[in-house]
N, C-alpha and C positions, 0 to 999 in steps of 0.2 A: 549424651549431649546435655550440656547445663547452659542454658540461657539465663543470664543475670542482666536485669535491667537496672541501671544506676539512677541515682536521683538527677532530675532534670537541672540543667545548669543555664547559665546566661552568657558565658563567655566561650566563643569558638576557640579563640587563642590559648586559653588555659587548657582546655581539653585536648586540643589538636597537640600541644606542647607535651602533654603526658603520654599520649599514644604514640608519637613519633620520636620520642627520645627515651633513653635510658632513665632510671629513677634518679633524681637529683643529679643529673649531668646533661651535657649538650651532645653526647655520643648518641649514635643510632645502632648499636650493636644488636640490640633484640629485635630489630624490626626485619623481618623476613622479607615482606613484599607489601605493596600497597595498591589500591584500586579505587576508583571513583565511579558514581553512577550519577546520570543526570546533570553532569558537569562538562564544560567545553574543555576541560584540562585534566591531564593525569598527572599534574606535579601536586603532590599532597599539601606543599607549603602555599601554592596558589589556591587550592580548593577551598580550604577552610576560610581564606580571605574572600572569596566569591560567596560562599555560605553566609559569612558575616555581612557582606554588602547587601545580600538578598534579604537578610533578616532586618536590617535597618531600613530598608525599602518597603516594608509590608504595607504601610498606608497607601503609598502610590500604586502598588500592585492591586490592591482591593479597589482603588478608585477607577482605575483603568478597567477592571474586569466587571464593573458596575455592581459590585457587592457593598452593601451599607456597612460602614466603619462603626457598627454598634456592637453591644454585648460586653461582657466581661473581658478586660485586656489582660494578657500574659506576657511577661517578659522573658519566662524560661523557654528558650527557643531551641536549646541544644538537648538532643536525645543521644544518650551514649548506652550502648548495650554490649554484652560480650557473649559470644557463642565458644563454649569450650567442649572438647571431645576428650574421650577416655584415653589415657596413655597407651593402652593396647591398640587403639586405631591409628597410632601414628605412623606405622609402616604403610598402611594401605590408604592413607589419605593424602590428597594432593591439592594444589591450588584450585583446580577446576571444581572439585567437590566442595570445597570451602565456599568457594564463590556461590554455588548453586544453592547451599544450605543459606547462606545469607540473603540471596535473592528471594528464597522461599518465605524466609522470616520477614522480610520487608513486606511481603505480600499478604502475610497474616497480619501484620501491623497496620495495613493499609497505607504504608509509606513507600509504595513502588514508585510513585511520581516524585518523591522529593530528593532533594540533593543529599549525597551521602558520601562519606569518606571511610574506606575500609582498610584496617592496618592489621596485618598478621605478625604475631610474635613468637619467638622462639626459646624465650628465657625460662619457660616452665616445661616439666616433663609432659603435660597435656597440651596439645595443639589448640590454639585459641586465636580468635580475631576480635578486633575492637572495631565497632561500627558507630560512626559519629553522624548523625541525621539531623538535617535542618528542618525543624518542625514546621516552618513557614513554607508554604507551596510556592514554588517559583513562578507559576503563572497568575494565580488569583490571590496569593497572599493569606489564605486561609490557614488557621493553625491545625497541626494533626492532633486528633482526639487520643486521649490517652485512657479512654475507659477500658477496663478489663484487660489491659495490655499484658500483666502478669499471667492471668488465666489462660488468655490466648497462647502465650508462649509456652506455658506449662504443656497444654494439650498438643501443641505442634511438636514439642521436643519428644513426648511419648510417641506420637505418630512416626516422628523421624527414626527413632531407634527401632520401631517395629518393621519400619521399612528395609533397614540395613540389617535385621536379622537376628539382633541381640539387645536385651533390656538391661542397662546398666544402673538404672535408677528404679528400684522396685518400689521405694516409697512414693514416687510420684504417680505410679499406676494405682496404688492403693488410694491415695488422696483423689485422684480424679474419679475413681469410681465411687467414692464416698459423695463427691459432689454430683454425680450422675443420680445417686439417690436423693439428692435433695438436702444433703448434710453441709452445714458450713465447716470447711476445712481449711486450715492455714498451715503451711510448711514452717519448719523451724527456720527462724531468723539467722543471718549471719552473725559470726563472732566480730566484736570490735577489732580493728586491725591490729592494735597493740598486743590484744590477747591472742589473736591468732599468730602473730609472729613469736609471742613467747612460747605458745604451744609447739610450734615447729622446731623449737630449739631442744625440745625434750624427747629422749628416745624410749621412755618407758611408757609404752602405749597405753598399758592398763591403768596406771595411775594418772596418766594425762587424761584419758577418756573420763575416769572418775571425777576428776577436777572440773573437767568441762561440763559433766552432767550436774555436779554441784553448782557450778555458775549458772547453768540454765534454769536450775530449781529456784535459786535465789533471784534471778532476773525475773521469773515467772511470778513470785511472790511480790517483789517490788512493783512489777507492772500492775499486779492486781491492787496493790496499795495506791498506786498512781490512778487507776480508774475510780476507786472508791474516793479518793481524795477530790477527783474532778467531779464526781456526782454530788459530794457534799458542797463543794464550792458552787456548784450551779443551783443547788437547792437553797444555799444561802443567798445567791444573787436574786433568786426568783422571790424569795421571801422578803428581801429588802425591797424590791421594787414593788411587790404587791402591798407592802405596809406604807410605802410612799402614796401609792395611788389611793390607798384606803383613806389615808390621813387627808390627802387632797380633796377627795369627795366629800369627807365629813366636814371639812372646813367651809367648803362651798355650800354644802347643804345647810349648815348652822347659820351661815351668813344670809343665805335666802330666807331661812325661817325668821331670823331677827328683823330683816327688813321688811318683811310682809307683816309682821306683828307691829312694828313700829308705824308702818305706814297705815294700817287700819286705824291705830290710835290717832295718828294725825288727822286722817280723814274724818273721825269721829269728832275731833276737836273743832274742825272747820264746818262741821254740819250745822250747829246752832247759828253760825254767821250767814249759811246759805238759807236757813229758815227765816231768819230775821229780814234778810234782803227780799226774800219772796214776799213776805206780809207787807214789807215797805212798797214794793211796786204794786202789789194788789190795792193797797190804800190810795197810792197815786193815781191808778186807773179810775177808782171810784170817785175821787175828787174831781178828776179830768172830766168824767162824764157828767157830774152834777153841775160843774161850772159852765158846760157846754150849753145847758138848758136855759141860762140867763145871759142877757147881753153883756153885762158887766163882767160875768164869769168868762165868757168867750175872749173879751179883751184881755183879761188877765192871762188866759192861755196863751193868746197871741204873743203877748210881752214876754211870757216865760218860755216861748219857743224860739226866741231870736236872740242872737249873741250880738249885742251891740257893740261889744268892745272889737269884734272882728270887722263890723261895718266901717268903723273908724281906723282900722289898721292897727289895733292894739290887741289883738286875741292871742290867747296862749297857743303854743305849739302843738299841745295835745288836744285833740278833738274831743268835743263833749256832746254831739249829737244835735246841737241846735242849729238853726238857720246862720250861715256865716257870709252869705252874699245877698245882694239886693233881689235878685230873682227869687231866691229861696225864701227871702223875707215876704216878699208880695204874695208868694203862693201859700204861705202859712197865713197870712192875713185873710186870704180869700177862700181857703179850703180847709174843712175841719179835718178830713183825711190826711192831709198833710201835717196838721198839728198832732194827730194820733201817731203817725209814723215818727214824727220828732220825738215824742215822748217814749216809744219804743226804743229808738236809737240810743237815748240817753241811758235806758234801763239796760240794754245790752253792753253798752261800755262799762256800767258799773259791775255787771257780771263778769264781764271779761277781766276787769281789773282785780276782782277777788280771786278769779281762776289763776290769774298770773301769780298772785301772791301764794296761793296754794302750791302751784306747780314749783315755784322757788323754793319753798319749803321741803317739798318732796325731794327735788334734786340735791338740795343740802344734805338731807337724811340719806339719799342714796350714796353720795360721796363719802359720808361719813362712815357707813357700813362698809363701803368698798375699801377704804383706807384701812379699817380695822381687818377686813378680809386679807388684803395684801400683806399687812404684818404679820398675820397668822401664817400665811404661804410663805412669807420670807422665813420665818423660823422654822416651818416645815422643811424648807429646802436646805437650811442650814443643818438641821438634823440629819436629813438624808446624806448631805455631804459629808458630815462627821461619820456617820455609821458606814457610809461607802468608804472612805479612807481608812477606817479601822478594818474593814473586810478586806481591802486592798492589801493592807499590811500583813493581816492574818494569812492571806493567800501567799503573798511573797514569802513569808516565814515558812510556811508549809511546804512550798516548792523548794525552798533553799535547803530545807531539812530533808527532803526526798533526793535532791541532787547529792547532798552530802552522803547519803546513804548509798546511791549509786557509785560514787567515787570511793567510797570505803570498801564496797564489795569489789570493785575492780582492783583495789590496791591489794586487798588480801589475796585475790587470785594471782596477781603478778608475783607476790611475795612467795605463795605456795610453789609456783611454777619455778621461780628462782632457786628456792631450797630444794625442789626435786632435782633441778639441774645440778647443783652442787653435790648432790649425793652420788651422781653418777661418775664412773671412773672418767679421768680426763681424755683417755684415747677414744671413749665411746662418745663423747660430746661431738655434735656436728659442727664443722668448721664455719665459722662466721664469715659472711661475705663482706669484703672491705666496702665501706661506703665512700663514695667519692663526694667531695665538697661541692654544694650547689653553686653553679655559676649563673649570672643573670643572662636572660636571652638576649641575643645580637639585636641591636636596634637598626634593622634593615628596612628601608622604605618598600612599601609594597609595589612600586612602580618598577623597582629593580628585580622583583622575583617573578611576577606575573608574565605570562607570555604576551607577545606583541599584539596578537589577534584575540578577539572575542570578549575580553575583560579589561580592555583599556579604562573604560569608563567606571568600572568598579573600582580598580586601582586608584584612580583620581579622586573618587568620592572617598575612600578611605584615607588618602593622604591629605585631603583638604579637611575632614573631620579631625584628623589628629594635629594638624597645624592649629585649627580652630581652638581645641583643647588646650595646646601649649600656649597660645596667645592668651586665653583667659587666665590660666595659671600665672602666666607673667604679669598680667594686670593686677591680679590678687596680691602677688608678692610685692608689687610696686606700691599699692595702696597700703600694705601693711608697714612697709619701711617709711612711707610718708607719715603714718599715724605714728610711728615710733619717733621720728624726728621732731613732730609736733609735741609729743608728751615730754 
């Protein structure tokens, strides 16, 4: 038993067309039988369309089930895996056993409640079935987890062979035993398709196996180089970002230091003015108290505390602390305390004026330092962008060089296999299968294929979606034609 889980896909149509037809053809000669699970139809052409409709309806299914539509979204809703038996088992293997194994595999992957299409092929010596699973749950819209799916499949395949009485894959048993001991073990990867097809055309098994071993060794070396390159690139990115953050912090710290130093100097420059204002106010208060002891002095204080221009309606817009109304004037004339409060108000206004002047100069200094900091940060960002572009260019060149090495390795292997095949006698070469020219799939409307009961709504949804896409394409083509005419 060999379970193979293919890469996740997004198109049910493409996957179903591959499993339901012969390669590059519209015939179905290799399809032995089909089956479905958790679907209201046994028609395979209708089954994948229903699965596609369920996939597109995921958000509504979640809403109806009361599941919040949060988390990371995935559009890879197509799960495709293959179960292959050994050619020796073909005589004692029937449809019921293949369906039983498929059902058990679905339970192992926790996909027993998901929609699936099962297709058996007879074009290879080993019996095998293709299983297409909709990862979207048909009731609540939740996505099927893919955690440890290959490890689960490996352990299930070993248990399946043990139950049937013969182990065909001893390497899998060894790998699973190593995993039980806590050792990280990974099986050998599959050969690329073009390499596999080339090796099948060679009869010299010893030299073919030697070439494949050489290919795997070179692939391992290139893979190690790829990991080392990824580590170097990751380190370079981290170094670049750390340097940018360090320069940013250094510029901010330098700007703060310069601002505090200049601010301290500015305040030191204003300190004599504050001292002069203080002494001036102290002298005014002493003179006020001395004048209050004499009648003429009190009269002078009275006239000094009244703003006569404001009384006649010609006062300035800026308050000066003096009495500006008749009631305030009479209070100043009659009360010495009011005259003292008037003097204090005048002095406070003078202090506020000097403070505003100082704050204005501090704000101008702050803006000047901030402008210098912004210019430095702009230069820092430009430097980061330049270094980042250089790093991106080097990364692209390194990746291109690595891809060229991969292509060169594959080219050499194909060339060696071709030379090996040419060395064989012509009568020993395996006959090549004639390849049929590919034909486009028929444009059949979904409503013409689906059964009349159970999935009419799904057919209408798919047809309406297809019509909407066609109308959008037509509008786009019309706009492009109009633009061409305008030009």
